[in-house]
N, C-alpha and C positions, 0 to 999 in steps of 0.2 A: 388292800384291794386297789385303792387310788394309784398307788405306784405301778401297778400292774397294768390298769387301764390307761395310763398316760404311757407306758412302754409299748403296749399293743397299738395306739394311736400313730405314734412315732413310726414303727414298724410298717404299720398299713400306709403309711404317708410314703415312706421310702420305697416299699414295694411298687406303689402306684406309680412313682415319679421313675423306677426303673422300667416298669412297662411301657410308659410313654416313650423314654429313650429307646428302648427295643423298636417300639412301633415306628417311630421317626427314622430309625437307622434302615429299617426294613423297608420303608416308603423311599428314602433318598438311593438305596441298593437297586430297586427295581426302577428307577427313573433315569434312563441314560443322558436325559438333557443335563439332570443335576449332578450326576456322577464326572461328566465330561465337558462341565460348561466353559472351564478356562481355555486358553489357546495352546498351542505348542509351548513347552518350558524345556530347556535344557539344562542339565543340572549333574549332580553327582550321581542321581539314580538311573541314569541313561542306559538303557540294554545295549548290548553290543550283539551284532550279528553272529548267529551259530553257524560254524564251519560243519563240512561234512563229517569230519572227525569227530567233532562234538556230538554230533547225533548218534554217530555209531559207537562212541564210547558210553552213551546214556541212552541206550535203547528203552522204548517205552511200549509197554503192552496196549492193546487195541486194535480194533478190525480197520478204523479209519481215523483220520487226525485232520486237524486244522493248523494253519499258521498265520501269524501275523508278522507282516512285513512293510517297510516303508512303501514299497509299490510291490505289484505282482511278480515280478521278474527277480526281485532281491532276495538275498539270502534271509530266513526268518529271523526274527527277534526273540520270538517265542513259538515252540511247538507244543501241540497238545494232541493226545489220542485217547480213545474211548472206545468200548464194545459197543456194537449196534445191537438195538433193541435189548438193554440191559438196564432197566429202570434203577435197579439197585446199587449199580457200580458207581464208582467215580472215576472220571478222567484224570490222567496223568500228565504232567508238562514238564517241559524244560525251557530255561533261559539262560543267558549269559550275562553276568553282572559281575562287575569289578574284576574280570579276566577268569572268572570261573563260573562253571556252568552250574546251575542251581535246579534242583530238581523240587517238584511240588505237585499237589493235587488239587482238583476241582473240589471247592466248598460245597457244591451241589450234587447230588445223586442224579443219574440219567444216562451215564456213559457217553458215546458219540452223539447220541441225538440232542443231549442237553448244550453240547458245544457250537451246534450251527448257527446260533444267534450271539454268540460270544459265552463269556463266563468268567469265574473269579477263581483264582489259584492262589492257594497259600504255598510259599516255601517257609524255610528255617528264617529267611530274613525279610523277604517280602510278601506283600500282597499285589496281584497283578490281576486288573480287571480289564476285559474287553467286551466291548458293544458294538453291535453292527451299527450304523447309521441308517436313518431310516429317510425316505423320499418324501415329496411334499404331500403323499397320500398317508404317510404314516406306516408303510411297508418298508421291510428290510430293502436298502439300497442293492438294487441288482448286480452292482460291479463289485460288491463286497467291501465298500469303504466303510472304515471301522475307526474307533479310537482306543486306544489302550492307556491305562492309569498304571503307574508304578507307584506303591506307596512303602516306605519305610518309617518305624516310628522314629519320631523325632525331626523329620526331614520333610520339606514341601514335596507334594505330589508332583511327580514328571507325567505329564499327558502327551501321546504321539498321536499323529493321524496317520493311516495307512491303511492297510488291506486285510481283512479276515477271510482267507481261501481255505474252504473245506472239501474234504472227499479222497484225499490221497492219504 
């Protein structure tokens, strides 16, 4: 009985630690200041602009979409589309990385409505986060200024500043 009790205590401690780690990860994920605290980093994980051919060859389902680009007139580095008023659906996305177009899905359900302030997208190789920057009142910046973070296991994060434009 003593051996069983010690094993139960060790397991309870491990589960508590995992719970704390999940809570901390959730908190960090929800705070755009923490996610995108560092300045622009240029590295091996830089995304490349999507061409019209790239977009045509990788059609996304959804009623409306959002793009992330260096400036509002530039070709997108990330394109995401989702269904309007579809709380159970997940948006889809494409980005160009290492001269290949990679497809991904939003990690959170909510369709297009979940994209408006940004989102997190998982591809086979990358995790891409987009967060709208806020103005001095804490409201989403009306110009659409945003930050994008590209993450690949074992590599330093790449963080870009640009614009998250939605509605098309």
